[in-house]
N, C-alpha and C positions, 0 to 999 in steps of 0.2 A: 812123647808128649808129656812135659813135667809140669808140675803143679806151681803154686807160688812158693818161693823161697821162705823158709819157716822164720828167719830173721827179718823179713822185709816188711815193709809198712803194712799195717793192717787196715782194710777197706773201713771207712768211716760208716759207723752204724747210723740208721734212722731213728733217734732218739726223738723223745716228746719234745724236749728242749728245743732240738734242732729243727723240728717241725713248725714250733712255735716262732723260733726266728725266722724262718723262711716266710711263714706267714705274715708276720709283722713287716716285712722287708716289701713283700708285694703289694700289701695295704698302703704302706707308705708311698710305694711308687705310684701307685694308681691315685692317691690323694694329691699328688703334686702334679701329674702328667696328664689326668684327666682334664683339667682346666685348661692346659696349653693345648691338649688334642682339640678341645671346643674352641678355642680362639682361632687356631690355624684353619681348621674346617671351615668356620663360620667366616673368616676374612676371605675365603677362596670361593665362597658362593654369591650368586646374586640375590638382590633383595626379593625376587619373585620366589626363589627356591626357599629363602630364610623364612617366609610367611608359612610354608607348609608346616613349620614347626618341628620338624625332624632334627634336633640339634644335634645329634650324635652321627647321623646320617653323613657318609662321604659325599661331596660336591658330585652333581651329575657330571658337570664340565668344570674344568680348572678357570677361574676367571680372575685375573690379576689386576682388573681395572680398579679395585678398592684400594689395593697398595699403592698404585699410582696416583689416586685421588688423595690418600693420606699423607703421600710424601709431598705433593705438589699443589693440592687443590682443595684440601678440606678447609672448613671455614671456621675461624674463630671470631665470632660476632659477625661483623660485616666485613672481614679482611679474609680472604679466601687464598691462602698462600702455601697451605698443608705445613707439616711439621719439619720441613727441612730447614727453616731458619733456627727453629729450636735446637735441632741437632748441632749445628755449628756454634750455636750459643753454649751448648754443653760443652762440646770440645774445647772452646776457649776458656771456660771455667775451670774445667775439670782438670786438665793437662798442668796448667802452672800452680794451681792450687795443691795438687798431690806432689809436684817436684818440691815445692817450698816447704811444705808440711813435713815431707820425708826427710828433706835435707836438715832443716833446723832441728826436728825431733831427733835426728840421729847424732848431731853436734850437741844438743841438750843432754841427751842420755850419755853420750861419751863424756861429757863435762860432770855430770851429777854421779857417774860410776866411780870418779876419781875422789869425790867428796863424800866420805864416810864417818861424819860425826857421830857422837853418841845419840841415840834416838832417831837414827836415820830410817829405821823401818816404820816408824811412825809417822814420820815427816813423809816419806813416800806412799804410805797408805791414804793419808789426808790428800795428797796429790791424786790419787787414784780416786778416792771418793768426789773430788772435786769436779775430776774430768766424766763422772757419771751423773752429775746433776743434769735435770733435763733443761737444754738450751732454750726452751720456751721462756723459762725465768728471766733470762738476760735480753730477751727481744726489744723490749722498750728501751732499758739503758743503751743498748747498741744502736739502736736507730738514732738515739740522741748524739751519742758519741760520733757516728758516721756522718751525720748532718752537720755537726759543728766542725768536722775536718773536710767537708766539702766532696766526700766520697759515697754518699747515699745516693741510691739509683744509679750505679755506675758499675761497669765491669771490675775495675780496680777494687771497688767495694766489697762485691759479693766473693771475690778470691781472697781477699784480706779475713773476711769474716770465717769462710771455711777453714782457712788456715789455723786461726785463733782456737776455732771450736776441735779441731783435729790434734792440736800440739798436744795437750795433755796425755791423752792415751797413746800418743805416739812416742812421746818422750819417754814414758813409763815402760812401754815395750821395750825400746832400745837400751834404756838404763838397765834394765834387767837381764838382757842379752849381753852387756857388755861387762856387767859386774862379775860374770863369771868367767871372764879372760884372766889367765894368771898375769898378776901383777910383775911378775920377773920379764914377760915379754916386753912391756913398756921400759920397765927399768933398763933392760939391755938396749932399746932404741936409744934411751935419752944417753946413756953412755956413749953411742956411737954420735952423739950430736943431733938427734932428732928431736923437733921441738913438738908443741902441741897439735898443730895443723899436719904436720909429715907424719907423726904417729897416726893421727886420724885418716888421712886419705891413703897412706901406703900400708896400714897393718891394719886397724880397726874396721875401716869400711869394708875392705875384701873379706874380712872374716864374717862380716854380717851381712852378706849378700843374701841368705836365706830370709833372714828379718825384714830385710829391705823389699823383697818379693811379696812377703805375707803383708807388711804394712801398705805397700803401693796398692795391692788389691783391696784391702779393707777400704782405705780411703777413696780410691777409685769409685767403688760401688756405693760408698756412702755418699759421696759429693753427686754422682751422676744421678742417682735415685732420690735425691732430696728434693723437697716440694717447697716447704714452709720458707726456709731460708732464701730460696731463690726468687719465691713470691714477694717477700718483705724487702730484700736488700738489691735485686738486680735491677730493677727498673723496666721499663716497657720495652725497650730496644735490646735488653739483654736476658730476656725471659728463658731459662732453660727448657728442655724437651719435657720435662714432668708438668709443667705450669701449662705450656701449649697443649699438651695431651688434655689437662682437665678442661680448658677451654674448648678444645674441640668437641669431647665428649659431651659436654654441657650446652652446646650450640645447636638448636634444631630449626631446620627451615623446612618446614612441611612433613618431613618424613626423619624418622631418627634411623641413620644408616649404621646399621649394627656392624657390617662388613669393614666399613671405613673405620670405625671406633676399634675394631679388633685388630685391623692392620696396623693402625697407628700406636696401638699398645704394644704390638709386638714390636715395632720398630724402634720404639721407645726402649725395651727391655733387651734388645738384641746385643748391644755392645757389651754390658757387664755379662751376659750369658755366654758370649762368645769368649770374653776373657776368662771365665771360670772354666769352661770346657778346654780352652787351649793351654792353661797355666795351672790347671788343677793339681798337677804332678808336682809342680813347683811350690804350690801353695802347701800342699801336705808335708813336702820334704820341710819347709819353713817352720810350720806348726811343731813338726816332731823335733827339729833341731832347737827351737825355741823352749820346748818342754825338756829336753834333755838338759840344755845348758841351765835353764831357769831353776 
């Protein structure tokens, strides 16, 4: 029996720094997972079991009735149709808003990457600063503008609002990605007779697939989780899932049904969570590619 090769990798020693890192990771995992665990087990309990006050205890029997009620029977004021309609409203708002903001932002970013005047860095810094201004400042002017063009309280209006507020950051991300592409690539395409749109669709956009994934995930999560813009601009018939969740949680008819509230909360959050779990590898690749290119 031979021992380890003298030139082989040495086993990692358990240093104080490594112990501290592991301890931090465990605490961070508990910090984020403990509330999720509490929500899941509470949603699977009956109200009689919840009244016992054993918040961290597993349910005695799995009861999915709260999930059914949250989806199709929870009350929002006097209307008891569940959060189902809010789900489809969120889908109708999020998908076109993400597609439009990503496409327009990619085109803008490509166009701005070709425009490199003196002081461009200062200009794009101002663009970034403008994109970080809290959108609450613009609510009243946006309400007046949307009302004047007859888009207030409409599906098209809330989609347009999300596209407008998402464009500065999306444009800047794509511009920083495209500006690192060698100019010789576009010059060679122009020599072969390719124009602006052909270069964009056949060269630049395929190169930017990692950034498209990153921006799409950021936009999807931001729009799906939005509450304020949906409340102000969507209208009663187009309220997204987050607004309907707030209405369900704040509606009490005799007894506050914590299991239904927890189930409705999980149903609202499950779509962006699923996207991150299923596409997390692509997201990390896109971030890494953007960091290297930027």
